TIDO-460954 format. One line per 3 residues: number of its first residue (from 1); for each residue x, y, z of C-alpha. Coordinates in nm, 3 decimals, padded with zeros to 5 digits. Layout:
% residues N
NUM) X/Y/Z  ...
% end
This chain:
% residues 654
1) 03.820/01.800/07.522  04.139/01.796/07.739  04.473/01.903/07.571
4) 04.714/01.592/07.618  05.027/01.754/07.451  05.216/01.755/07.724
7) 05.089/01.405/07.908  05.386/01.195/07.952  05.153/00.891/07.850
10) 04.906/00.881/07.523  04.650/00.732/07.730  04.258/00.799/07.743
13) 04.086/00.625/08.069  03.735/00.494/07.944  03.543/00.343/08.218
16) 03.151/00.254/08.175  03.097/00.232/08.532  02.956/00.508/08.786
19) 03.153/00.699/09.005  03.227/00.533/09.386  03.035/00.838/09.579
22) 02.758/00.638/09.428  02.827/00.286/09.505  02.867/00.365/09.909
25) 02.612/00.288/10.131  02.517/00.571/10.360  02.486/00.456/10.777
28) 02.145/00.391/10.821  01.987/00.522/11.207  01.958/00.222/11.461
31) 01.643/00.136/11.586  01.448/00.337/11.805  01.640/00.668/11.660
34) 01.355/00.774/11.490  01.184/01.130/11.572  01.227/01.465/11.482
37) 01.587/01.522/11.473  01.657/01.184/11.307  01.389/01.296/11.059
40) 01.547/01.624/10.957  01.882/01.467/10.933  01.802/01.281/10.611
43) 01.733/01.482/10.298  01.422/01.450/10.144  01.443/01.232/09.767
46) 01.464/01.410/09.475  01.225/01.462/09.219  01.296/01.230/08.928
49) 01.452/00.937/08.852  01.802/01.039/08.973  01.712/01.047/09.339
52) 01.909/00.961/09.632  01.826/00.605/09.814  01.535/00.649/10.048
55) 01.464/00.386/10.303  01.153/00.389/10.467  01.140/00.378/10.830
58) 00.948/00.046/10.923  01.235/-00.154/10.712  01.544/00.017/10.929
61) 01.426/-00.086/11.251  01.337/-00.439/11.110  01.727/-00.441/10.994
64) 01.794/-00.337/11.321  02.133/-00.153/11.472  02.347/-00.469/11.385
67) 02.360/-00.458/10.992  02.729/-00.450/10.894  02.819/-00.147/10.661
70) 03.142/-00.239/10.462  03.347/00.088/10.338  03.430/-00.124/10.002
73) 03.070/-00.252/09.946  02.833/-00.094/09.785  02.443/00.000/09.802
76) 02.400/-00.278/09.575  02.496/-00.513/09.856  02.247/-00.359/10.100
79) 01.983/-00.353/09.869  02.000/-00.743/09.816  02.096/-00.796/10.199
82) 01.820/-00.588/10.335  01.480/-00.712/10.304  01.174/-00.478/10.258
85) 01.388/-00.197/10.151  01.258/00.030/09.886  01.560/00.160/09.671
88) 01.618/00.418/09.435  01.896/00.507/09.231  01.994/00.639/08.916
91) 01.762/00.689/08.548  01.826/00.319/08.537  01.651/00.263/08.907
94) 01.488/-00.070/09.054  01.152/-00.086/09.110  01.045/-00.059/09.459
97) 01.020/-00.393/09.661  00.658/-00.379/09.843  00.658/-00.462/10.215
100) 00.458/-00.811/10.254  00.160/-00.755/10.487  -00.022/-01.078/10.405
103) 00.132/-01.264/10.703  -00.017/-00.992/10.944  -00.366/-00.994/10.814
106) -00.395/-01.386/10.825  -00.251/-01.349/11.159  -00.563/-01.160/11.293
109) -00.810/-01.423/11.116  -01.078/-01.515/11.372  -01.113/-01.866/11.277
112) -00.725/-01.934/11.407  -00.637/-02.039/11.736  -00.354/-01.702/11.825
115) -00.062/-01.967/11.854  -00.092/-02.091/11.520  -00.126/-01.709/11.380
118) 00.251/-01.667/11.390  00.412/-01.771/11.078  00.822/-01.907/11.128
121) 01.100/-01.645/11.087  01.236/-01.594/10.705  01.633/-01.779/10.652
124) 01.828/-01.487/10.619  01.937/-01.426/10.262  02.277/-01.569/10.158
127) 02.531/-01.318/10.169  02.679/-01.177/09.877  03.042/-01.283/09.778
130) 03.280/-00.970/09.778  03.499/-00.915/09.458  03.767/-01.125/09.364
133) 04.117/-00.965/09.482  04.331/-00.884/09.209  04.680/-00.673/09.123
136) 04.816/-00.550/08.830  04.984/-00.797/08.649  04.825/-01.093/08.713
139) 04.702/-01.265/08.404  04.332/-01.417/08.370  04.297/-01.720/08.155
142) 04.679/-01.735/08.043  04.649/-01.427/07.815  04.472/-01.093/07.936
145) 04.733/-00.932/08.155  04.575/-00.656/08.385  04.666/-00.306/08.369
148) 04.515/-00.076/08.564  04.175/-00.076/08.786  03.909/00.104/08.707
151) 03.642/00.046/08.975  03.687/-00.104/09.334  03.246/-00.230/09.354
154) 03.143/-00.456/09.662  03.112/-00.714/09.450  03.274/-00.669/09.112
157) 03.588/-00.462/08.969  03.661/-00.352/08.626  04.009/-00.334/08.523
160) 04.192/-00.224/08.192  04.414/-00.512/08.067  04.652/-00.638/07.788
163) 04.512/-00.941/07.532  04.898/-01.060/07.494  04.782/-01.315/07.215
166) 04.605/-01.077/07.023  04.856/-00.764/07.111  04.560/-00.534/07.197
169) 04.373/-00.324/07.469  04.052/-00.480/07.633  03.837/-00.429/07.946
172) 03.732/-00.674/08.217  03.515/-00.715/08.472  03.561/-00.936/08.753
175) 03.318/-01.154/08.961  03.320/-01.461/09.233  03.155/-01.777/09.073
178) 02.903/-01.791/09.348  02.812/-01.432/09.385  02.421/-01.394/09.355
181) 02.462/-01.151/09.021  02.743/-01.404/08.850  02.512/-01.585/08.666
184) 02.277/-01.293/08.534  02.572/-01.090/08.462  02.697/-01.379/08.185
187) 02.407/-01.423/08.044  02.353/-01.030/07.978  02.661/-01.048/07.856
190) 02.587/-01.270/07.567  02.289/-01.126/07.473  02.466/-00.813/07.449
193) 02.739/-00.973/07.228  02.453/-01.125/07.008  02.349/-00.742/06.949
196) 02.618/-00.710/06.685  02.555/-00.309/06.666  02.828/-00.156/06.626
199) 02.716/00.138/06.772  02.764/-00.009/07.130  03.096/-00.119/07.265
202) 03.140/-00.457/07.205  03.142/-00.766/07.438  03.391/-01.053/07.330
205) 03.389/-01.351/07.594  03.202/-01.402/07.901  03.335/-01.680/08.083
208) 03.316/-01.904/08.395  03.605/-02.079/08.491  03.874/-02.160/08.720
211) 03.691/-02.020/09.052  03.632/-01.670/08.886  03.387/-01.505/08.645
214) 03.520/-01.252/08.399  03.346/-01.077/08.089  03.610/-00.882/07.830
217) 03.487/-00.612/07.641  03.642/-00.394/07.389  03.836/-00.096/07.449
220) 03.832/00.247/07.285  04.160/00.377/07.366  04.112/00.708/07.172
223) 03.731/00.791/07.247  03.646/01.032/07.485  03.314/01.001/07.742
226) 03.115/01.233/07.721  03.159/01.343/08.113  03.522/01.461/08.006
229) 03.363/01.667/07.719  03.104/01.826/07.976  03.411/01.910/08.201
232) 03.540/02.178/07.957  03.162/02.329/07.913  02.801/02.250/07.756
235) 02.804/02.141/07.379  02.743/02.305/07.086  02.395/02.289/06.937
238) 02.485/02.063/06.660  02.675/01.851/06.892  02.453/01.814/07.160
241) 02.153/01.721/06.850  02.432/01.433/06.731  02.508/01.298/07.049
244) 02.123/01.278/07.128  02.009/01.142/06.780  02.286/00.891/06.753
247) 02.238/00.744/07.113  01.870/00.756/07.081  01.855/00.550/06.773
250) 02.103/00.301/06.939  01.898/00.276/07.263  01.570/00.214/07.051
253) 01.735/-00.038/06.823  01.835/-00.222/07.158  01.502/-00.237/07.313
256) 01.343/-00.353/06.965  01.584/-00.676/07.034  01.467/-00.701/07.428
259) 01.789/-00.503/07.557  01.795/-00.221/07.767  02.060/-00.007/07.972
262) 01.937/00.104/08.264  02.240/00.269/08.416  02.326/00.537/08.089
265) 02.565/00.757/08.235  02.756/01.044/08.060  03.101/00.775/08.140
268) 02.864/00.521/07.931  02.870/00.781/07.605  03.194/00.777/07.403
271) 03.267/01.005/07.077  03.562/00.871/06.841  03.753/01.116/06.655
274) 03.520/01.125/06.356  03.248/01.224/06.562  03.019/00.871/06.615
277) 02.915/00.832/06.964  02.945/00.444/07.114  02.751/00.315/07.392
280) 02.945/00.084/07.674  02.744/-00.104/07.932  02.444/-00.223/07.694
283) 02.243/-00.480/07.980  02.543/-00.554/08.131  02.576/-00.272/08.377
286) 02.221/-00.308/08.515  02.297/-00.700/08.558  02.621/-00.589/08.722
289) 02.415/-00.356/08.984  02.067/-00.627/09.001  01.852/-00.418/08.808
292) 01.768/-00.606/08.482  01.410/-00.721/08.710  01.198/-00.430/08.509
295) 00.926/-00.450/08.289  00.946/-00.332/07.950  00.752/-00.002/07.992
298) 00.937/00.109/08.279  01.296/00.022/08.126  01.213/00.210/07.835
301) 01.068/00.501/08.012  01.435/00.508/08.266  01.611/00.450/07.944
304) 01.433/00.765/07.761  01.453/01.015/08.084  01.849/00.906/08.090
307) 01.874/01.027/07.747  01.697/01.334/07.806  01.908/01.397/08.107
310) 02.239/01.418/07.909  02.062/01.598/07.677  01.981/01.849/07.911
313) 02.363/01.856/08.036  02.492/01.870/07.703  02.293/02.212/07.671
316) 02.315/02.373/08.004  02.645/02.225/08.208  02.394/02.108/08.497
319) 02.233/01.836/08.604  01.866/01.806/08.580  01.810/01.708/08.934
322) 01.863/01.833/09.256  02.169/01.614/09.319  02.547/01.763/09.200
325) 02.631/01.395/08.970  02.882/01.302/08.725  03.112/01.657/08.772
328) 02.794/01.870/08.737  02.599/02.058/08.934  02.236/02.041/09.013
331) 01.952/02.213/08.991  01.789/02.377/09.308  01.554/02.208/09.484
334) 01.285/02.496/09.465  01.265/02.528/09.066  01.210/02.144/09.046
337) 01.300/01.998/08.653  01.297/02.260/08.385  01.319/02.302/08.052
340) 01.710/02.413/07.943  01.558/02.771/07.808  01.474/02.840/08.123
343) 01.834/02.760/08.301  02.081/02.889/07.999  02.011/03.178/07.766
346) 02.064/03.073/07.390  01.954/02.743/07.410  01.779/02.544/07.084
349) 01.447/02.610/07.120  01.343/02.312/06.961  01.585/02.085/07.164
352) 01.460/02.293/07.473  01.130/02.135/07.381  01.265/01.788/07.361
355) 01.398/01.755/07.699  01.110/01.921/07.860  00.863/01.621/07.671
358) 01.070/01.358/07.851  01.182/01.497/08.196  00.932/01.763/08.300
361) 00.618/01.596/08.461  00.405/01.850/08.287  00.563/01.960/07.952
364) 00.561/02.345/07.851  00.316/02.448/07.571  00.063/02.190/07.630
367) 00.348/01.967/07.460  00.271/01.567/07.460  00.497/01.341/07.680
370) 00.774/01.138/07.593  00.816/00.782/07.744  01.025/00.569/07.526
373) 01.345/00.582/07.316  01.120/00.499/07.009  00.946/00.833/07.063
376) 01.188/01.013/07.152  01.363/00.962/06.820  01.038/01.068/06.641
379) 01.064/01.370/06.815  01.433/01.475/06.726  01.338/01.383/06.344
382) 01.095/01.707/06.389  01.325/01.927/06.535  01.436/02.195/06.309
385) 01.756/02.158/06.127  02.085/02.254/06.329  02.336/02.410/06.109
388) 02.685/02.257/06.151  02.928/02.574/06.289  03.249/02.619/06.042
391) 03.560/02.460/06.102  03.795/02.690/06.207  04.001/02.833/05.922
394) 04.382/02.675/05.970  04.620/02.964/05.961  05.033/02.833/05.917
397) 05.257/03.081/06.078  05.510/03.275/05.876  05.878/03.150/05.957
400) 06.165/03.376/05.825  06.422/03.276/05.602  06.767/03.172/05.653
403) 07.041/03.337/05.472  07.371/03.170/05.449  07.732/03.412/05.457
406) 07.956/03.307/05.136  08.183/03.223/05.362  07.994/02.931/05.569
409) 07.962/02.609/05.428  07.656/02.402/05.422  07.715/02.093/05.703
412) 07.829/01.798/05.522  08.002/01.976/05.223  08.354/02.049/05.092
415) 08.476/02.359/05.242  08.478/02.706/05.023  08.748/02.923/05.074
418) 08.619/03.295/05.120  08.640/03.519/04.817  08.965/03.719/04.833
421) 08.953/04.070/04.618  09.142/04.008/04.276  09.426/04.242/04.178
424) 09.366/04.618/04.073  09.289/04.656/03.720  09.580/04.815/03.538
427) 09.605/05.224/03.489  09.625/05.278/03.126  09.932/05.521/03.086
430) 09.851/05.903/02.981  09.826/05.965/02.584  10.084/06.070/02.384
433) 10.048/06.296/02.076  10.047/06.227/01.746  10.101/05.870/01.569
436) 10.349/05.763/01.839  10.089/05.786/02.106  09.821/05.574/01.897
439) 10.100/05.310/01.840  10.180/05.314/02.182  09.800/05.214/02.308
442) 09.764/04.954/01.995  10.070/04.768/02.173  09.931/04.791/02.525
445) 09.598/04.676/02.406  09.749/04.371/02.250  09.969/04.272/02.549
448) 09.681/04.275/02.779  09.482/04.055/02.557  09.763/03.802/02.493
451) 09.757/03.796/02.912  09.389/03.693/03.006  09.428/03.429/02.706
454) 09.712/03.307/02.819  09.588/03.303/03.184  09.243/03.153/03.081
457) 09.434/02.822/02.930  09.609/02.783/03.234  09.307/02.769/03.422
460) 09.152/02.559/03.185  09.387/02.325/03.222  09.482/02.325/03.607
463) 09.081/02.253/03.619  09.104/01.933/03.369  09.367/01.825/03.526
466) 09.223/01.842/03.905  08.887/01.694/03.821  08.963/01.277/03.817
469) 09.119/01.349/04.143  08.863/01.485/04.330  08.576/01.337/04.209
472) 08.694/00.990/04.064  08.571/01.008/03.726  08.212/01.137/03.812
475) 08.057/01.441/03.756  07.972/01.659/04.087  07.654/01.813/03.974
478) 07.489/01.430/03.955  07.565/01.324/04.295  07.621/00.953/04.216
481) 07.983/00.792/04.357  08.091/00.410/04.305  07.845/00.159/04.294
484) 07.620/00.404/04.150  07.479/00.540/04.536  07.434/00.913/04.535
487) 07.675/01.088/04.755  07.529/01.383/04.937  07.889/01.568/05.047
490) 07.985/01.638/04.717  07.632/01.626/04.558  07.504/01.909/04.803
493) 07.771/02.172/04.712  07.539/02.275/04.436  07.228/02.269/04.663
496) 07.055/02.542/04.836  06.804/02.543/05.141  06.432/02.556/05.038
499) 06.247/02.792/05.213  05.930/02.625/05.450  05.605/02.776/05.554
502) 05.454/02.577/05.790  05.469/02.207/06.015  05.192/02.039/06.135
505) 05.162/01.746/06.300  05.131/01.348/06.111  04.833/01.199/06.306
508) 04.599/01.040/06.067  04.381/00.776/06.260  04.465/00.919/06.652
511) 04.419/01.225/06.836  04.741/01.434/06.827  05.038/01.381/07.048
514) 05.135/01.724/07.020  04.999/01.959/06.747  05.125/02.328/06.905
517) 05.506/02.159/06.929  05.494/02.104/06.549  05.639/02.460/06.441
520) 05.897/02.357/06.650  06.067/02.153/06.462  06.109/02.457/06.222
523) 06.217/02.730/06.408  06.604/02.684/06.352  06.645/02.644/06.743
526) 06.809/02.312/06.748  06.732/02.281/07.112  06.379/02.302/07.074
529) 06.207/01.980/06.931  05.850/01.821/06.892  05.828/01.519/07.104
532) 05.594/01.235/07.150  05.430/01.142/07.442  05.592/00.855/07.675
535) 05.425/00.503/07.519  05.448/00.186/07.719  05.593/-00.133/07.671
538) 05.576/-00.116/07.297  05.859/00.096/07.062  05.572/00.129/06.754
541) 05.399/00.375/06.959  05.292/00.125/07.244  05.117/-00.074/06.972
544) 04.823/00.139/06.987  04.587/00.035/06.674  04.496/00.397/06.612
547) 04.911/00.450/06.607  04.953/00.172/06.354  05.071/00.469/06.083
550) 05.281/00.615/06.303  05.358/00.965/06.368  05.580/01.223/06.259
553) 05.585/01.583/06.100  05.445/01.727/05.753  05.641/02.012/05.601
556) 05.518/02.307/05.370  05.727/02.430/05.102  05.438/02.704/05.028
559) 05.427/02.589/04.639  05.604/02.317/04.448  05.979/02.289/04.459
562) 06.213/02.029/04.350  06.363/01.826/04.616  06.710/01.664/04.646
565) 06.794/01.606/04.981  06.637/01.617/05.374  06.845/01.713/05.645
568) 06.725/01.635/06.011  06.853/01.727/06.364  06.709/01.454/06.578
571) 06.662/01.487/07.003  06.746/01.128/07.059  06.927/00.860/06.905
574) 06.788/00.528/06.743  06.446/00.641/06.587  06.343/00.490/06.252
577) 06.227/00.696/06.024  06.154/00.747/05.634  06.101/01.063/05.438
580) 05.816/01.041/05.202  05.712/01.324/04.969  05.328/01.409/04.848
583) 05.230/01.394/04.473  05.347/01.705/04.249  04.941/01.814/04.192
586) 04.831/01.772/04.557  04.643/02.076/04.668  04.634/02.011/05.029
589) 04.896/01.819/05.263  04.678/01.440/05.297  04.550/01.336/05.559
592) 04.450/00.989/05.528  04.771/00.813/05.574  05.115/00.800/05.483
595) 05.032/00.578/05.189  04.910/00.916/05.041  05.300/01.021/05.003
598) 05.392/00.853/04.676  05.706/00.934/04.655  06.014/00.844/04.820
601) 06.281/01.022/04.915  06.445/00.828/05.183  06.421/00.467/05.235
604) 06.265/00.336/05.605  06.594/00.272/05.865  06.673/00.339/06.176
607) 06.929/00.651/06.263  07.214/00.544/06.487  07.275/00.941/06.593
610) 07.122/01.237/06.649  07.170/01.394/06.304  07.048/01.244/05.969
613) 07.079/01.317/05.608  06.927/01.143/05.316  07.126/01.065/04.992
616) 07.093/01.326/04.740  06.854/01.233/04.451  07.008/01.185/04.079
619) 06.676/01.337/03.984  06.466/01.574/04.226  06.114/01.505/04.320
622) 05.870/01.755/04.254  05.651/01.839/04.542  05.488/02.081/04.783
625) 05.438/01.847/05.107  05.722/01.640/05.259  05.665/01.385/05.571
628) 05.907/01.286/05.800  05.725/00.972/05.909  05.842/00.782/06.255
631) 05.745/00.451/06.276  05.961/00.353/06.593  06.084/00.533/06.903
634) 06.404/00.465/07.121  06.375/00.326/07.461  06.354/00.663/07.704
637) 06.572/00.638/07.972  06.401/00.835/08.206  06.138/00.548/08.299
640) 06.162/00.194/08.237  05.975/-00.012/07.967  05.911/00.333/07.792
643) 05.969/00.448/07.460  05.984/00.862/07.316  06.091/01.031/07.026
646) 06.065/01.368/06.810  06.210/01.595/06.557  06.430/01.910/06.631
649) 06.531/02.032/06.279  06.406/01.988/05.930  06.581/02.118/05.625
652) 06.505/02.067/05.313  06.736/02.135/05.014  06.664/02.118/04.655
% end
């Protein structure tokens, strides 16, 4: 998965629609241009359901050289507007439309006169209405604000939008109400909504009103589509098996309910952070592209082949057919469709056999072919167990501890004067002989003892007289000031910095923002910082559901320590934060949410400046893990209507 730690905006683009290159109509040769040159210029369709559109020469001649080619139109528009055309598309391909020859047979019947043989010419089909024109910022139905256009097909457009009523992101398909496919698309969307299977991206609404047809679907901002995952290389065998297993079970369940996909591509398969795969566009994508008029056996075969192609791509990082599709290189035409183990070394034998049974015209080792998702699920059940790889161990770096000389006071504490050398010890006079010398030594000893006693008494009196004036009658070590509130400046004189052994980012429900920058918050350099991404419109991390618990930094003290206060240096002013501590018996840093940090070091509130020092606790908390919890970010001056924050330095006092 792509590293998003340096991205200015924490956004993951999700689209269940095909690439634009799949939707552009190739220019047909004009009538009368057929010949050896024209035939050589046209590629032969590939050997599989992923072939490009193949057009009969007779149909092209009938269509004529006057056929209009709109750059914004799609192959779907041509398929609907050109009669007698046979079209083959992705694994979800429409069946051939046979050319009607019955009229020609009747015209040659001997019983009828030649004048009566000619049938009246059929009326030209109704042209397809173009997709409605909308722009970013437009509102649909008074509540959906369009944000980003994801697909511009000839007959529909797809958008990422915001539901301003529920304050959540959604996806929208827009069609013209008089479009030939609008009724089928709305009906397919309503059937998909009744499916109620959490393995599919849910359809939320399908309405035709105000001169517009719009279909609202669920939006998964933190999910990653399979095409993005494959951009980094093939998947591990365990991950490829999990993808095929979950997608197959979901599609088989949909077929039992009478629904099929017919447009299953890597962009339609989304993986959540927890490892669950979800499918977008069930029944709806085929209706939008006019591919829903196939029988059940054909639909089952096409969906099974589409899953087999996804598994093949996950194992080999190649597309199983000659055409380059979805960012993957296709197989050479001279080789054809072969098992994955013949393409890449080290492929799991069981998964390779499953692909061969679905994709190869003649499976290897006399294996039985698979023609439906139900049969594919049974084949995956018989695959030998694939061991899940061990997670990479978390290695926390060691950071040097800071040393503070006695002459440099802690920030915020009273100044401590440097130590001065005391008076030199008195030198005893040389010993005198006899009783005189012994008496003199006793006398000197008594004088020294008396001086020491008087000096100690005077020092104690001075300290006792000075205490009420400087502390207001309260003990310095207690850290309590007037009104019962802690006094951090006075009480931190007796505190010392605790050693921090590690720092990790707090992201309990979302993709990490900048996990590799977390150590910068404890590196001793205020000029470096862990920074969040740039969030739009809302200071609470863009109001994204996966960021509902905010973010921050979790520091590890190495062992259970007594914590009395925390000092922070922030890169920007205006952040809202709190400091929490995990229970003393926690053996690892909690990862499920801030509620697991059950001890409180400071209350939640905004920080006016770029430095923060918590009040000193009268009773220190015992903990090993502390959470610097950010819940709201300040405005980013570099971009309007954007918010961003971070942490420069963390210091724990105990």
